[in-house]
CHARMM internal coordinates of N, CA and C (Angstrom, degrees):
IC EDIT
DIST 1 N 1 CA 1.4480
DIST 1 CA 1 C 1.5366
ANGL 1 N 1 CA 1 C 108.56
DIST 1 C 2 N 1.3063
ANGL 1 CA 1 C 2 N 115.87
DIHE 1 N 1 CA 1 C 2 N 132.90
DIST 2 N 2 CA 1.4677
ANGL 1 C 2 N 2 CA 121.63
DIHE 1 CA 1 C 2 N 2 CA 179.81
DIST 2 CA 2 C 1.5285
ANGL 2 N 2 CA 2 C 109.75
DIHE 1 C 2 N 2 CA 2 C -99.74
DIST 2 C 3 N 1.3071
ANGL 2 CA 2 C 3 N 114.47
DIHE 2 N 2 CA 2 C 3 N 142.37
DIST 3 N 3 CA 1.4617
ANGL 2 C 3 N 3 CA 121.24
DIHE 2 CA 2 C 3 N 3 CA 175.69
DIST 3 CA 3 C 1.5259
ANGL 3 N 3 CA 3 C 107.54
DIHE 2 C 3 N 3 CA 3 C -113.22
DIST 3 C 4 N 1.3196
ANGL 3 CA 3 C 4 N 116.37
DIHE 3 N 3 CA 3 C 4 N 129.75
DIST 4 N 4 CA 1.4573
ANGL 3 C 4 N 4 CA 121.93
DIHE 3 CA 3 C 4 N 4 CA -178.81
DIST 4 CA 4 C 1.5243
ANGL 4 N 4 CA 4 C 110.05
DIHE 3 C 4 N 4 CA 4 C -112.30
DIST 4 C 5 N 1.3042
ANGL 4 CA 4 C 5 N 115.18
DIHE 4 N 4 CA 4 C 5 N 155.82
DIST 5 N 5 CA 1.4623
ANGL 4 C 5 N 5 CA 122.17
DIHE 4 CA 4 C 5 N 5 CA 176.67
DIST 5 CA 5 C 1.5140
ANGL 5 N 5 CA 5 C 107.09
DIHE 4 C 5 N 5 CA 5 C -131.11
DIST 5 C 6 N 1.3169
ANGL 5 CA 5 C 6 N 117.03
DIHE 5 N 5 CA 5 C 6 N 154.00
DIST 6 N 6 CA 1.4599
ANGL 5 C 6 N 6 CA 121.53
DIHE 5 CA 5 C 6 N 6 CA 177.18
DIST 6 CA 6 C 1.5201
ANGL 6 N 6 CA 6 C 109.84
DIHE 5 C 6 N 6 CA 6 C -120.69
DIST 6 C 7 N 1.3026
ANGL 6 CA 6 C 7 N 115.12
DIHE 6 N 6 CA 6 C 7 N 145.41
DIST 7 N 7 CA 1.4637
ANGL 6 C 7 N 7 CA 123.42
DIHE 6 CA 6 C 7 N 7 CA 174.38
DIST 7 CA 7 C 1.5136
ANGL 7 N 7 CA 7 C 107.73
DIHE 6 C 7 N 7 CA 7 C -131.13
DIST 7 C 8 N 1.3105
ANGL 7 CA 7 C 8 N 116.31
DIHE 7 N 7 CA 7 C 8 N 140.41
DIST 8 N 8 CA 1.4553
ANGL 7 C 8 N 8 CA 120.44
DIHE 7 CA 7 C 8 N 8 CA 177.80
DIST 8 CA 8 C 1.5169
ANGL 8 N 8 CA 8 C 108.83
DIHE 7 C 8 N 8 CA 8 C -104.53
DIST 8 C 9 N 1.3314
ANGL 8 CA 8 C 9 N 115.71
DIHE 8 N 8 CA 8 C 9 N 136.51
DIST 9 N 9 CA 1.4552
ANGL 8 C 9 N 9 CA 120.53
DIHE 8 CA 8 C 9 N 9 CA 177.14
DIST 9 CA 9 C 1.5129
ANGL 9 N 9 CA 9 C 111.16
DIHE 8 C 9 N 9 CA 9 C -141.17
DIST 9 C 10 N 1.3004
ANGL 9 CA 9 C 10 N 114.66
DIHE 9 N 9 CA 9 C 10 N 162.94
DIST 10 N 10 CA 1.4611
ANGL 9 C 10 N 10 CA 121.93
DIHE 9 CA 9 C 10 N 10 CA -179.46
DIST 10 CA 10 C 1.5157
ANGL 10 N 10 CA 10 C 107.80
DIHE 9 C 10 N 10 CA 10 C -120.74
DIST 10 C 11 N 1.3276
ANGL 10 CA 10 C 11 N 117.03
DIHE 10 N 10 CA 10 C 11 N 138.29
DIST 11 N 11 CA 1.4635
ANGL 10 C 11 N 11 CA 122.18
DIHE 10 CA 10 C 11 N 11 CA 178.72
DIST 11 CA 11 C 1.5188
ANGL 11 N 11 CA 11 C 108.85
DIHE 10 C 11 N 11 CA 11 C -135.24
DIST 11 C 12 N 1.3328
ANGL 11 CA 11 C 12 N 115.87
DIHE 11 N 11 CA 11 C 12 N 147.46
DIST 12 N 12 CA 1.4638
ANGL 11 C 12 N 12 CA 119.85
DIHE 11 CA 11 C 12 N 12 CA -179.21
DIST 12 CA 12 C 1.5210
ANGL 12 N 12 CA 12 C 110.34
DIHE 11 C 12 N 12 CA 12 C -130.38
DIST 12 C 13 N 1.3180
ANGL 12 CA 12 C 13 N 114.80
DIHE 12 N 12 CA 12 C 13 N 159.05
DIST 13 N 13 CA 1.4627
ANGL 12 C 13 N 13 CA 122.42
DIHE 12 CA 12 C 13 N 13 CA 177.12
DIST 13 CA 13 C 1.5176
ANGL 13 N 13 CA 13 C 109.30
DIHE 12 C 13 N 13 CA 13 C -154.23
DIST 13 C 14 N 1.3095
ANGL 13 CA 13 C 14 N 117.26
DIHE 13 N 13 CA 13 C 14 N 142.81
DIST 14 N 14 CA 1.4710
ANGL 13 C 14 N 14 CA 119.63
DIHE 13 CA 13 C 14 N 14 CA 173.16
DIST 14 CA 14 C 1.5238
ANGL 14 N 14 CA 14 C 112.21
DIHE 13 C 14 N 14 CA 14 C -79.77
DIST 14 C 15 N 1.3617
ANGL 14 CA 14 C 15 N 117.58
DIHE 14 N 14 CA 14 C 15 N -9.50
DIST 15 N 15 CA 1.4688
ANGL 14 C 15 N 15 CA 121.82
DIHE 14 CA 14 C 15 N 15 CA -173.51
DIST 15 CA 15 C 1.5182
ANGL 15 N 15 CA 15 C 113.38
DIHE 14 C 15 N 15 CA 15 C -91.30
DIST 15 C 16 N 1.3569
ANGL 15 CA 15 C 16 N 117.58
DIHE 15 N 15 CA 15 C 16 N -56.95
DIST 16 N 16 CA 1.4519
ANGL 15 C 16 N 16 CA 121.13
DIHE 15 CA 15 C 16 N 16 CA -171.51
DIST 16 CA 16 C 1.5244
ANGL 16 N 16 CA 16 C 111.59
DIHE 15 C 16 N 16 CA 16 C -168.04
DIST 16 C 17 N 1.3335
ANGL 16 CA 16 C 17 N 115.14
DIHE 16 N 16 CA 16 C 17 N 167.14
DIST 17 N 17 CA 1.4623
ANGL 16 C 17 N 17 CA 119.60
DIHE 16 CA 16 C 17 N 17 CA 173.14
DIST 17 CA 17 C 1.5296
ANGL 17 N 17 CA 17 C 110.58
DIHE 16 C 17 N 17 CA 17 C -63.34
DIST 17 C 18 N 1.3349
ANGL 17 CA 17 C 18 N 116.05
DIHE 17 N 17 CA 17 C 18 N -41.16
DIST 18 N 18 CA 1.4652
ANGL 17 C 18 N 18 CA 120.49
DIHE 17 CA 17 C 18 N 18 CA 179.77
DIST 18 CA 18 C 1.5233
ANGL 18 N 18 CA 18 C 111.29
DIHE 17 C 18 N 18 CA 18 C -58.72
DIST 18 C 19 N 1.3216
ANGL 18 CA 18 C 19 N 117.31
DIHE 18 N 18 CA 18 C 19 N -42.78
DIST 19 N 19 CA 1.4541
ANGL 18 C 19 N 19 CA 121.37
DIHE 18 CA 18 C 19 N 19 CA 178.76
DIST 19 CA 19 C 1.5245
ANGL 19 N 19 CA 19 C 111.01
DIHE 18 C 19 N 19 CA 19 C -66.12
DIST 19 C 20 N 1.3176
ANGL 19 CA 19 C 20 N 117.81
DIHE 19 N 19 CA 19 C 20 N -39.38
DIST 20 N 20 CA 1.4623
ANGL 19 C 20 N 20 CA 121.25
DIHE 19 CA 19 C 20 N 20 CA 178.51
DIST 20 CA 20 C 1.5294
ANGL 20 N 20 CA 20 C 110.17
DIHE 19 C 20 N 20 CA 20 C -63.66
DIST 20 C 21 N 1.3295
ANGL 20 CA 20 C 21 N 117.15
DIHE 20 N 20 CA 20 C 21 N -40.79
DIST 21 N 21 CA 1.4703
ANGL 20 C 21 N 21 CA 121.33
DIHE 20 CA 20 C 21 N 21 CA 177.94
DIST 21 CA 21 C 1.5362
ANGL 21 N 21 CA 21 C 109.98
DIHE 20 C 21 N 21 CA 21 C -62.36
DIST 21 C 22 N 1.3247
ANGL 21 CA 21 C 22 N 116.61
DIHE 21 N 21 CA 21 C 22 N -47.76
DIST 22 N 22 CA 1.4738
ANGL 21 C 22 N 22 CA 120.85
DIHE 21 CA 21 C 22 N 22 CA -179.74
DIST 22 CA 22 C 1.5217
ANGL 22 N 22 CA 22 C 111.36
DIHE 21 C 22 N 22 CA 22 C -60.90
DIST 22 C 23 N 1.3319
ANGL 22 CA 22 C 23 N 116.89
DIHE 22 N 22 CA 22 C 23 N -42.83
DIST 23 N 23 CA 1.4608
ANGL 22 C 23 N 23 CA 120.07
DIHE 22 CA 22 C 23 N 23 CA 179.53
DIST 23 CA 23 C 1.5324
ANGL 23 N 23 CA 23 C 111.04
DIHE 22 C 23 N 23 CA 23 C -64.54
DIST 23 C 24 N 1.3220
ANGL 23 CA 23 C 24 N 117.07
DIHE 23 N 23 CA 23 C 24 N -41.55
DIST 24 N 24 CA 1.4689
ANGL 23 C 24 N 24 CA 119.70
DIHE 23 CA 23 C 24 N 24 CA 178.49
DIST 24 CA 24 C 1.5179
ANGL 24 N 24 CA 24 C 112.48
DIHE 23 C 24 N 24 CA 24 C -64.23
DIST 24 C 25 N 1.3088
ANGL 24 CA 24 C 25 N 117.74
DIHE 24 N 24 CA 24 C 25 N -43.42
DIST 25 N 25 CA 1.4746
ANGL 24 C 25 N 25 CA 121.11
DIHE 24 CA 24 C 25 N 25 CA 179.41
DIST 25 CA 25 C 1.5323
ANGL 25 N 25 CA 25 C 110.08
DIHE 24 C 25 N 25 CA 25 C -67.85
DIST 25 C 26 N 1.3214
ANGL 25 CA 25 C 26 N 117.55
DIHE 25 N 25 CA 25 C 26 N -43.63
DIST 26 N 26 CA 1.4750
ANGL 25 C 26 N 26 CA 120.36
DIHE 25 CA 25 C 26 N 26 CA 179.24
DIST 26 CA 26 C 1.5282
ANGL 26 N 26 CA 26 C 110.99
DIHE 25 C 26 N 26 CA 26 C -59.37
DIST 26 C 27 N 1.3120
ANGL 26 CA 26 C 27 N 116.35
DIHE 26 N 26 CA 26 C 27 N -40.32
DIST 27 N 27 CA 1.4796
ANGL 26 C 27 N 27 CA 119.67
DIHE 26 CA 26 C 27 N 27 CA 179.14
DIST 27 CA 27 C 1.5212
ANGL 27 N 27 CA 27 C 110.77
DIHE 26 C 27 N 27 CA 27 C -69.64
DIST 27 C 28 N 1.3262
ANGL 27 CA 27 C 28 N 118.10
DIHE 27 N 27 CA 27 C 28 N -40.68
DIST 28 N 28 CA 1.4621
ANGL 27 C 28 N 28 CA 121.99
DIHE 27 CA 27 C 28 N 28 CA -178.64
DIST 28 CA 28 C 1.5288
ANGL 28 N 28 CA 28 C 111.58
DIHE 27 C 28 N 28 CA 28 C -61.51
DIST 28 C 29 N 1.3379
ANGL 28 CA 28 C 29 N 117.36
DIHE 28 N 28 CA 28 C 29 N -43.01
DIST 29 N 29 CA 1.4641
ANGL 28 C 29 N 29 CA 119.69
DIHE 28 CA 28 C 29 N 29 CA -177.01
DIST 29 CA 29 C 1.5264
ANGL 29 N 29 CA 29 C 112.43
DIHE 28 C 29 N 29 CA 29 C -72.25
DIST 29 C 30 N 1.3297
ANGL 29 CA 29 C 30 N 118.30
DIHE 29 N 29 CA 29 C 30 N -14.25
DIST 30 N 30 CA 1.4624
ANGL 29 C 30 N 30 CA 120.43
DIHE 29 CA 29 C 30 N 30 CA 173.80
DIST 30 CA 30 C 1.5262
ANGL 30 N 30 CA 30 C 111.57
DIHE 29 C 30 N 30 CA 30 C -73.70
DIST 30 C 31 N 1.3311
ANGL 30 CA 30 C 31 N 116.14
DIHE 30 N 30 CA 30 C 31 N -27.66
DIST 31 N 31 CA 1.4681
ANGL 30 C 31 N 31 CA 121.49
DIHE 30 CA 30 C 31 N 31 CA -175.48
DIST 31 CA 31 C 1.5275
ANGL 31 N 31 CA 31 C 112.49
DIHE 30 C 31 N 31 CA 31 C -105.13
DIST 31 C 32 N 1.3230
ANGL 31 CA 31 C 32 N 117.40
DIHE 31 N 31 CA 31 C 32 N -38.34
DIST 32 N 32 CA 1.4585
ANGL 31 C 32 N 32 CA 122.54
DIHE 31 CA 31 C 32 N 32 CA -174.36
DIST 32 CA 32 C 1.5202
ANGL 32 N 32 CA 32 C 110.14
DIHE 31 C 32 N 32 CA 32 C -102.04
DIST 32 C 33 N 1.3395
ANGL 32 CA 32 C 33 N 116.21
DIHE 32 N 32 CA 32 C 33 N 138.86
DIST 33 N 33 CA 1.4671
ANGL 32 C 33 N 33 CA 121.03
DIHE 32 CA 32 C 33 N 33 CA 174.76
DIST 33 CA 33 C 1.5187
ANGL 33 N 33 CA 33 C 109.59
DIHE 32 C 33 N 33 CA 33 C -94.58
DIST 33 C 34 N 1.3100
ANGL 33 CA 33 C 34 N 116.08
DIHE 33 N 33 CA 33 C 34 N 156.49
DIST 34 N 34 CA 1.4690
ANGL 33 C 34 N 34 CA 123.35
DIHE 33 CA 33 C 34 N 34 CA 173.16
DIST 34 CA 34 C 1.5321
ANGL 34 N 34 CA 34 C 113.42
DIHE 33 C 34 N 34 CA 34 C 60.36
DIST 34 C 35 N 1.3325
ANGL 34 CA 34 C 35 N 116.86
DIHE 34 N 34 CA 34 C 35 N 38.43
DIST 35 N 35 CA 1.4671
ANGL 34 C 35 N 35 CA 120.47
DIHE 34 CA 34 C 35 N 35 CA 177.67
DIST 35 CA 35 C 1.5261
ANGL 35 N 35 CA 35 C 107.86
DIHE 34 C 35 N 35 CA 35 C -66.98
DIST 35 C 36 N 1.3153
ANGL 35 CA 35 C 36 N 116.09
DIHE 35 N 35 CA 35 C 36 N 130.22
DIST 36 N 36 CA 1.4671
ANGL 35 C 36 N 36 CA 121.51
DIHE 35 CA 35 C 36 N 36 CA -175.50
DIST 36 CA 36 C 1.5320
ANGL 36 N 36 CA 36 C 113.89
DIHE 35 C 36 N 36 CA 36 C -114.21
DIST 36 C 37 N 1.3448
ANGL 36 CA 36 C 37 N 117.73
DIHE 36 N 36 CA 36 C 37 N -28.41
DIST 37 N 37 CA 1.4461
ANGL 36 C 37 N 37 CA 118.92
DIHE 36 CA 36 C 37 N 37 CA -178.98
DIST 37 CA 37 C 1.5180
ANGL 37 N 37 CA 37 C 111.03
DIHE 36 C 37 N 37 CA 37 C -161.19
DIST 37 C 38 N 1.3296
ANGL 37 CA 37 C 38 N 114.17
DIHE 37 N 37 CA 37 C 38 N 163.51
DIST 38 N 38 CA 1.4757
ANGL 37 C 38 N 38 CA 121.24
DIHE 37 CA 37 C 38 N 38 CA 175.66
DIST 38 CA 38 C 1.5210
ANGL 38 N 38 CA 38 C 107.14
DIHE 37 C 38 N 38 CA 38 C -139.43
DIST 38 C 39 N 1.2998
ANGL 38 CA 38 C 39 N 115.75
DIHE 38 N 38 CA 38 C 39 N 132.80
DIST 39 N 39 CA 1.4550
ANGL 38 C 39 N 39 CA 122.26
DIHE 38 CA 38 C 39 N 39 CA 178.09
DIST 39 CA 39 C 1.5207
ANGL 39 N 39 CA 39 C 108.23
DIHE 38 C 39 N 39 CA 39 C -114.78
DIST 39 C 40 N 1.3240
ANGL 39 CA 39 C 40 N 117.18
DIHE 39 N 39 CA 39 C 40 N 125.35
DIST 40 N 40 CA 1.4496
ANGL 39 C 40 N 40 CA 120.89
DIHE 39 CA 39 C 40 N 40 CA 175.85
DIST 40 CA 40 C 1.5222
ANGL 40 N 40 CA 40 C 107.61
DIHE 39 C 40 N 40 CA 40 C -80.68
DIST 40 C 41 N 1.3244
ANGL 40 CA 40 C 41 N 114.16
DIHE 40 N 40 CA 40 C 41 N 104.32
DIST 41 N 41 CA 1.4680
ANGL 40 C 41 N 41 CA 120.82
DIHE 40 CA 40 C 41 N 41 CA -175.53
DIST 41 CA 41 C 1.5278
ANGL 41 N 41 CA 41 C 112.07
DIHE 40 C 41 N 41 CA 41 C -79.15
DIST 41 C 42 N 1.3380
ANGL 41 CA 41 C 42 N 116.03
DIHE 41 N 41 CA 41 C 42 N -42.37
DIST 42 N 42 CA 1.4694
ANGL 41 C 42 N 42 CA 120.03
DIHE 41 CA 41 C 42 N 42 CA -177.86
DIST 42 CA 42 C 1.5304
ANGL 42 N 42 CA 42 C 109.46
DIHE 41 C 42 N 42 CA 42 C -147.02
DIST 42 C 43 N 1.3169
ANGL 42 CA 42 C 43 N 114.45
DIHE 42 N 42 CA 42 C 43 N 155.13
DIST 43 N 43 CA 1.4628
ANGL 42 C 43 N 43 CA 121.63
DIHE 42 CA 42 C 43 N 43 CA 173.74
DIST 43 CA 43 C 1.5221
ANGL 43 N 43 CA 43 C 108.55
DIHE 42 C 43 N 43 CA 43 C -132.57
DIST 43 C 44 N 1.3147
ANGL 43 CA 43 C 44 N 115.27
DIHE 43 N 43 CA 43 C 44 N 138.36
DIST 44 N 44 CA 1.4681
ANGL 43 C 44 N 44 CA 121.07
DIHE 43 CA 43 C 44 N 44 CA 179.16
DIST 44 CA 44 C 1.5164
ANGL 44 N 44 CA 44 C 108.47
DIHE 43 C 44 N 44 CA 44 C -139.04
DIST 44 C 45 N 1.3245
ANGL 44 CA 44 C 45 N 115.91
DIHE 44 N 44 CA 44 C 45 N 156.92
DIST 45 N 45 CA 1.4655
ANGL 44 C 45 N 45 CA 121.06
DIHE 44 CA 44 C 45 N 45 CA 170.18
DIST 45 CA 45 C 1.5119
ANGL 45 N 45 CA 45 C 108.49
DIHE 44 C 45 N 45 CA 45 C -125.07
DIST 45 C 46 N 1.3303
ANGL 45 CA 45 C 46 N 115.24
DIHE 45 N 45 CA 45 C 46 N 148.67
DIST 46 N 46 CA 1.4589
ANGL 45 C 46 N 46 CA 121.79
DIHE 45 CA 45 C 46 N 46 CA 172.31
DIST 46 CA 46 C 1.5206
ANGL 46 N 46 CA 46 C 107.18
DIHE 45 C 46 N 46 CA 46 C -106.16
DIST 46 C 47 N 1.3107
ANGL 46 CA 46 C 47 N 113.71
DIHE 46 N 46 CA 46 C 47 N 137.71
DIST 47 N 47 CA 1.4672
ANGL 46 C 47 N 47 CA 119.67
DIHE 46 CA 46 C 47 N 47 CA -174.57
DIST 47 CA 47 C 1.5169
ANGL 47 N 47 CA 47 C 111.11
DIHE 46 C 47 N 47 CA 47 C -115.82
DIST 47 C 48 N 1.3156
ANGL 47 CA 47 C 48 N 114.56
DIHE 47 N 47 CA 47 C 48 N 151.58
DIST 48 N 48 CA 1.4523
ANGL 47 C 48 N 48 CA 123.50
DIHE 47 CA 47 C 48 N 48 CA 167.55
DIST 48 CA 48 C 1.5207
ANGL 48 N 48 CA 48 C 105.10
DIHE 47 C 48 N 48 CA 48 C -124.61
DIST 48 C 49 N 1.3106
ANGL 48 CA 48 C 49 N 116.10
DIHE 48 N 48 CA 48 C 49 N 95.11
DIST 49 N 49 CA 1.4457
ANGL 48 C 49 N 49 CA 120.51
DIHE 48 CA 48 C 49 N 49 CA -170.38
DIST 49 CA 49 C 1.5171
ANGL 49 N 49 CA 49 C 109.20
DIHE 48 C 49 N 49 CA 49 C 70.99
DIST 49 C 50 N 1.3203
ANGL 49 CA 49 C 50 N 117.13
DIHE 49 N 49 CA 49 C 50 N -119.49
DIST 50 N 50 CA 1.4691
ANGL 49 C 50 N 50 CA 121.03
DIHE 49 CA 49 C 50 N 50 CA 178.01
DIST 50 CA 50 C 1.5263
ANGL 50 N 50 CA 50 C 111.69
DIHE 49 C 50 N 50 CA 50 C -102.21
DIST 50 C 51 N 1.3192
ANGL 50 CA 50 C 51 N 117.44
DIHE 50 N 50 CA 50 C 51 N 3.38
DIST 51 N 51 CA 1.4610
ANGL 50 C 51 N 51 CA 121.09
DIHE 50 CA 50 C 51 N 51 CA -176.75
DIST 51 CA 51 C 1.5298
ANGL 51 N 51 CA 51 C 110.94
DIHE 50 C 51 N 51 CA 51 C -98.89
DIST 51 C 52 N 1.3318
ANGL 51 CA 51 C 52 N 116.52
DIHE 51 N 51 CA 51 C 52 N 133.29
DIST 52 N 52 CA 1.4705
ANGL 51 C 52 N 52 CA 121.41
DIHE 51 CA 51 C 52 N 52 CA 174.39
DIST 52 CA 52 C 1.5200
ANGL 52 N 52 CA 52 C 108.47
DIHE 51 C 52 N 52 CA 52 C -75.78
DIST 52 C 53 N 1.3304
ANGL 52 CA 52 C 53 N 116.02
DIHE 52 N 52 CA 52 C 53 N 124.24
DIST 53 N 53 CA 1.4700
ANGL 52 C 53 N 53 CA 119.96
DIHE 52 CA 52 C 53 N 53 CA -179.22
DIST 53 CA 53 C 1.5220
ANGL 53 N 53 CA 53 C 112.37
DIHE 52 C 53 N 53 CA 53 C -110.69
DIST 53 C 54 N 1.3377
ANGL 53 CA 53 C 54 N 117.69
DIHE 53 N 53 CA 53 C 54 N -16.02
DIST 54 N 54 CA 1.4561
ANGL 53 C 54 N 54 CA 119.68
DIHE 53 CA 53 C 54 N 54 CA 179.91
DIST 54 CA 54 C 1.5269
ANGL 54 N 54 CA 54 C 110.91
DIHE 53 C 54 N 54 CA 54 C -159.03
DIST 54 C 55 N 1.3248
ANGL 54 CA 54 C 55 N 114.40
DIHE 54 N 54 CA 54 C 55 N 139.34
DIST 55 N 55 CA 1.4657
ANGL 54 C 55 N 55 CA 122.33
DIHE 54 CA 54 C 55 N 55 CA 176.18
DIST 55 CA 55 C 1.5179
ANGL 55 N 55 CA 55 C 107.60
DIHE 54 C 55 N 55 CA 55 C -106.98
DIST 55 C 56 N 1.3261
ANGL 55 CA 55 C 56 N 116.57
DIHE 55 N 55 CA 55 C 56 N 134.91
DIST 56 N 56 CA 1.4677
ANGL 55 C 56 N 56 CA 121.29
DIHE 55 CA 55 C 56 N 56 CA 179.90
DIST 56 CA 56 C 1.5167
ANGL 56 N 56 CA 56 C 109.93
DIHE 55 C 56 N 56 CA 56 C -127.80
DIST 56 C 57 N 1.3267
ANGL 56 CA 56 C 57 N 116.28
DIHE 56 N 56 CA 56 C 57 N 138.43
DIST 57 N 57 CA 1.4627
ANGL 56 C 57 N 57 CA 122.14
DIHE 56 CA 56 C 57 N 57 CA 173.73
DIST 57 CA 57 C 1.5186
ANGL 57 N 57 CA 57 C 108.77
DIHE 56 C 57 N 57 CA 57 C -126.52
DIST 57 C 58 N 1.3041
ANGL 57 CA 57 C 58 N 116.14
DIHE 57 N 57 CA 57 C 58 N 143.17
DIST 58 N 58 CA 1.4602
ANGL 57 C 58 N 58 CA 122.40
DIHE 57 CA 57 C 58 N 58 CA 170.38
DIST 58 CA 58 C 1.5155
ANGL 58 N 58 CA 58 C 105.88
DIHE 57 C 58 N 58 CA 58 C -106.60
DIST 58 C 59 N 1.3269
ANGL 58 CA 58 C 59 N 115.61
DIHE 58 N 58 CA 58 C 59 N 121.23
DIST 59 N 59 CA 1.4562
ANGL 58 C 59 N 59 CA 122.68
DIHE 58 CA 58 C 59 N 59 CA -176.35
DIST 59 CA 59 C 1.5034
ANGL 59 N 59 CA 59 C 111.62
DIHE 58 C 59 N 59 CA 59 C -111.62
DIST 59 C 60 N 1.3246
ANGL 59 CA 59 C 60 N 116.55
DIHE 59 N 59 CA 59 C 60 N 144.33
DIST 60 N 60 CA 1.4599
ANGL 59 C 60 N 60 CA 122.64
DIHE 59 CA 59 C 60 N 60 CA 169.68
DIST 60 CA 60 C 1.5240
ANGL 60 N 60 CA 60 C 106.28
DIHE 59 C 60 N 60 CA 60 C -108.75
DIST 60 C 61 N 1.3227
ANGL 60 CA 60 C 61 N 115.91
DIHE 60 N 60 CA 60 C 61 N 114.75
DIST 61 N 61 CA 1.4599
ANGL 60 C 61 N 61 CA 121.75
DIHE 60 CA 60 C 61 N 61 CA -176.78
DIST 61 CA 61 C 1.5199
ANGL 61 N 61 CA 61 C 108.34
DIHE 60 C 61 N 61 CA 61 C -101.02
DIST 61 C 62 N 1.3324
ANGL 61 CA 61 C 62 N 117.20
DIHE 61 N 61 CA 61 C 62 N 129.38
DIST 62 N 62 CA 1.4794
ANGL 61 C 62 N 62 CA 122.51
DIHE 61 CA 61 C 62 N 62 CA 178.09
DIST 62 CA 62 C 1.5220
ANGL 62 N 62 CA 62 C 107.75
DIHE 61 C 62 N 62 CA 62 C -107.75
DIST 62 C 63 N 1.3395
ANGL 62 CA 62 C 63 N 115.90
DIHE 62 N 62 CA 62 C 63 N 130.51
DIST 63 N 63 CA 1.4521
ANGL 62 C 63 N 63 CA 120.16
DIHE 62 CA 62 C 63 N 63 CA 175.87
DIST 63 CA 63 C 1.5183
ANGL 63 N 63 CA 63 C 109.76
DIHE 62 C 63 N 63 CA 63 C -138.79
DIST 63 C 64 N 1.3266
ANGL 63 CA 63 C 64 N 115.24
DIHE 63 N 63 CA 63 C 64 N 152.00
DIST 64 N 64 CA 1.4725
ANGL 63 C 64 N 64 CA 121.65
DIHE 63 CA 63 C 64 N 64 CA -176.72
DIST 64 CA 64 C 1.5269
ANGL 64 N 64 CA 64 C 108.42
DIHE 63 C 64 N 64 CA 64 C -92.29
DIST 64 C 65 N 1.3243
ANGL 64 CA 64 C 65 N 116.83
DIHE 64 N 64 CA 64 C 65 N 132.84
DIST 65 N 65 CA 1.4561
ANGL 64 C 65 N 65 CA 122.11
DIHE 64 CA 64 C 65 N 65 CA 179.63
DIST 65 CA 65 C 1.5261
ANGL 65 N 65 CA 65 C 110.67
DIHE 64 C 65 N 65 CA 65 C -74.76
DIST 65 C 66 N 1.3468
ANGL 65 CA 65 C 66 N 116.01
DIHE 65 N 65 CA 65 C 66 N 144.26
DIST 66 N 66 CA 1.4700
ANGL 65 C 66 N 66 CA 121.06
DIHE 65 CA 65 C 66 N 66 CA 174.99
DIST 66 CA 66 C 1.5173
ANGL 66 N 66 CA 66 C 110.31
DIHE 65 C 66 N 66 CA 66 C -66.60
DIST 66 C 67 N 1.3169
ANGL 66 CA 66 C 67 N 115.18
DIHE 66 N 66 CA 66 C 67 N 151.69
DIST 67 N 67 CA 1.4803
ANGL 66 C 67 N 67 CA 120.27
DIHE 66 CA 66 C 67 N 67 CA 175.53
DIST 67 CA 67 C 1.4917
ANGL 67 N 67 CA 67 C 110.50
DIHE 66 C 67 N 67 CA 67 C -74.25
END
COOR INIT
IC SEED 1 N 1 CA 1 C
IC BUILD
């Protein structure tokens, strides 16, 4: 039987939501072992007037604990 744990993290990018997701996952797998999935819980943009200056995603990362 496997036991999993979840961690929530936030990642940002000046390029796109897709880039923010990739950056968040890439950073998570550097620290966490056995990462199995990522759920995009929320998406936000930061604005400067009418221009989008930053994309933010909140991710829920699921990983399996070692025996």
